[in-house]
N, C-alpha and C positions, 0 to 999 in steps of 0.2 A: 917481758914488759913492754906496754904500747901506751905511748903519750897521746892523750887525748885534748884538745883544747874547747874547754865548755865555757861558754859567756868571758872570754877573755883569760879562764883561769887553765893553768894547764893542770893535767889531771894524769897521774901514772895509774895505770890498770894492768893486771894480769891477762894474759891471752883469753882465757875461758870469759874472766870479767867484760873485755873489752868486746868480745862475739855477743855477751849476752846484752850489753849496752846496747850495740847496734842494731840488735833484733826489737829491743824494747822500742829504739828511735824508730826505726821503719814501721812499728807499729803504731806508733803516736802521728806520726807524717801521714800513714794513711786516713787513720780515723778522722784527722782533721783538716787534710787538702785533698783527698782524693775518692773516699768512701761515696760522698754524696755525687759526685759525677757520674760514678761506676754506677750506682744503683739508678740514677738518671737513665744513662744509655743502655741498661739492662731492660728499663721499661719502655722504651721507644719503641711504637710500633713501625714495620718495615714498610716502605712507601713502592706499595705496588695496588693495581686496581683490583679489587675481589671479585671473583668469577660469580656469576649468576646465571641461570638457566629457566627455560620455560617449565612449567607444570607439563606433565605426561597425561592425556585425556584417561588413559583405562590403567594408569597407576593407583595403587591403594595409599590413600591419605591416611597418615598413623599418628596416633597420641599415644604416648606412654607414660608413666611417671616413675622419677626415683625414689629412692628409700627414703630420702628427706623431705618428699612431698613437691617434687615440681614437677611441671608436664613438659614434655620435651615432643619436638614436631619431628617427623619423620616421614618417609615415602616407600614402599616396596613395590618394586617392579618385576614382574613375572618374565622368566625367560618364555622364549618363544620353542614350542614343540617339548619333547620329554626331559623335564629338568636334569639337569647335569650335576648340579650342587648349588649351594646358596653362599652369596657373599656379603659380609659386611664393608660398607665402605665407609672411611673417616674423611669427614673433609677437611679441607685446609682452613687455616685461621680466617675468620671473618665472611667467610661462604656459607650458603644457604644451600639446604638440601637437594633443590633441583640442578644446581652445578653438578651432582653426580652423573648427570646425563650425556656429558661431553666425554667423559671418562668410561662409561658403563655401556653404553647403548651397544657397542660390539660384543660386550659380554651377554647382553641380553638376546640379541641375535643369535649368540651360538647356545642359548640354553641354559644360561645361570642367571638365576633370582637375586635380586640385589636391594640390599636395604640400605639406605643412607638416613642420617638423624642429626638436628642440630642440637650441639651441646647448650647448656643454660648461658643465658646472656648474648646467643648467637641467633640469628634469622629471628623465627616465629615463636622460640622456646621461652618459656617463663626466664624473667630477670630477677637474679637472687640481689636484692641491695648490698652495698658496700662491696661486691666482688666485681673485680675489674679481669675481663679476658684479655689475655696478651698472647702471643706466639709460643710462648712456652707452656710445656704441660703442665697441667697441676692435681693435685688430688682431688678436687671436683669435678675435672674433664674424666678423670676415672672413674668416677662414681656415674656418671653418665654413660660412660661406653659399657660399663659391667650392666647397668639399666638396660641398654640396648642388647647385650648379650642374652639377657634375663626374656626379654621379650620375644628374642628369636626362638629361643628353647620353648618357650609356651605357648607357641602359636600351634593351632589345630596342623598344620601342614609343616611342622617341625623336620628338619633332616636330623633325623638322631645320631648319623655318623660325623656331625658337626659342619663349620662352615669355613669359608676363606677368608682373608682379610686382606682388603686393598686400601690402603692410606697414602694421601697426599699431604707431604710435611708433617704440619703439626697432627694431622689426622691419623697419619702413619705411626708418631710416636707413640699417642696415646693407644691406640691397639695393641701394639708390641708390648707396651706395659701392663695391658688387659690379660694379655696372651699368655704371658710367663706362667701366670698359676691356673689358668684355665684352657686346658687340652682340647675343650669344643671348638678351639681358632688351631685348624691344622695344618695349615701353611699361611704365609705374608708375601704379597707385594707390595711395595714402597714406592715413593717417589718424592726424595726430596726432604728425607728426615734426618734429625739433626739431634744433637744430645748437649747439655749445659756446657759441660767442662770442656769437651773436644772443640766446641764453638768458642766459648769466652777466653779459654786461657790464650790462645794466640793472638784474639784482638785485643786483649787487656795489654800486651807487651805496645801495640800501638796507643792504646787509649792514655797510659801514662807517660806518653813521650807527648800527648797534648797537652793533658792536663797539669803536668807537673812542673812545678817552677824550678826543680832542681834535677835538670836533666843529668847529672853526673850520678845519681843514684841509680837512674836504670841501667846501668852497666853493671852496678855490684849486687841488683835484685836476683837471689836466688830462686830456683824453680817453685818450691814451698812457699815463696811470699806470694805468687800469682793464686796458686790453688787456695790459700788463706784467706786472700784480698776476694776472690771469687764467692767463697763461702760468706763471709761478711758482709759482703755487696747482695747475695741471693736473700740470707735472714733479713737484712733490711727492708728487701723489697718485699717479703712474704708479710712482713707485718703492715706495709702500707696497702695491697690488694687482699688482705683477708684471707689467704689460702698458702697451700706449702706446693712448691715445686718438686718437681717429680725427675729423678736423673735417670736416663735411659741406658747409660752404659752397664750397668749391671743386669740390666733386663736384656739386652742383646748377648751378654754372655751365658745368660741361662736358656736363652730360646734356642733350642734344638731342633725345629723342625725347619722344613724347606722354607727358604727366603730368598726372593727376587727384589735387589734392591737396585732402583734406577734413580742417575742423577745427572746433572748438565755440567758439561765441562765448562761454562760460561757464567755459571751460579758465582755473584758476587756477594752473594748472602753468607752461603755454606758453601765454603770453597770444596772443589772436589779433593783436596787431601783431607779437609775437617772429614768429610764423607766417607773417605777409605779406613781411615783412622777407627772410626766406628765400626766399618764392615768388618773390619779384621778381627774384631772382640766376638763374632759369630761363630761357632763352633760346629753348627750342624749343615747338612747341603744348602750350599747358598751362591749365590751368580752375583756379581756387581758389573752394573751396563752403565755406561759413562757415555749420555748424547751428546756428541760433538757441537759445539756452538750454542748449547740450549742454556738458557737462564733458568732463575729458580721457578719451579712448577711451569715449566715451558717445553719439557720435554716432549709431550703430548701435541705440540703444535710444530715441533721440529723434526720429529721423525715420523709422525703420522701414522700411516700402515703398518709401519713396522713394529711403532709402539704398540698399538692393538692387536699385532701378531705375537708380539712376545707375551704379551699378559697372558692373553688366551692360551697360548701353548704352556704356561706356565699353571695355569689352574686345570688345565686338561690333564697335566702329569700328575700334579699332586692333589688334585680335589675329585675330579670325574672319574679318572681312571680307578682311584682307591674306591668311590661309591659304588661304582659297577661292579667290582671284585667284591665288595662286601655284601651286594644283592643277591652274586652269586654264590655265595658261601652261603646266606641265609635260604636260598631256595634248595640247597643240598643238604643243608642240617635242619630238618625239621625243629629240633627244640631252639638252636639260633633262630629260625623263623617264626616260632612262638613268641619269642622275645622282642 
């Protein structure tokens, strides 16, 4: 038996009943004292300058339609010399399409075509009323990325062998979510990606210490409590922005194609340990490169030439070489060439 003082009354409970009462109390306390703060923090946008770029004079300015009727803006940069492959570039949260140039100009010089697009409510793309763009990937971001892939497949110069993905932060997250069920994406290089649970749960232990008035509860909170509170907070935020948040962890488990995952050791938003726990879920050929001293989305500025070299070598191995091999097979096999 367990003794419990409730409202000045001594209550005797069996151990199972006491555990159940404690669980119900935690749920009540979270709903009344913690959930609003959790949802507010979840919806706060990161405080950093969104990158911009200058239009490239010979790039193709693109407009494409989504299945739900919105127009998205993009740009298509043609590689120099014989084309080695096509790369879909996923923008980081809040940036516009020409910001891809700083990341991709070396890929263009190396012979890769690059296509970048702005999702809804970002850049010059259409705005969906009632929807709020946040740094977390949503079902609407996934619709837009699939529309971008459909555009690449439908181009007269589409590469029938598929494309590579190069995504920064949120753009890499949404790109991997799209790639799971679309083998047209043959490999992926990402920088600064993150997942909701592997990011939120470590932070929640700090948040509850800040917002809770009963500090003694923190030591008693089991791991399942934080997962339950995260789900409750996410559901509440979904109702406020009129969209559904997507979880990257299951997608990374199912992504069995080559993956280069870049992250900064000085990232104070997505700690390297959070990124490593996400990387460990991937089961295919993979590489995790931590750039010393780089903050979130700043690895390119810290690593410079080494950054460009590694990205180009990754696509040379997993996109260009396979494209060349496939072309050779087509030339040797008349039936395959006809196809």
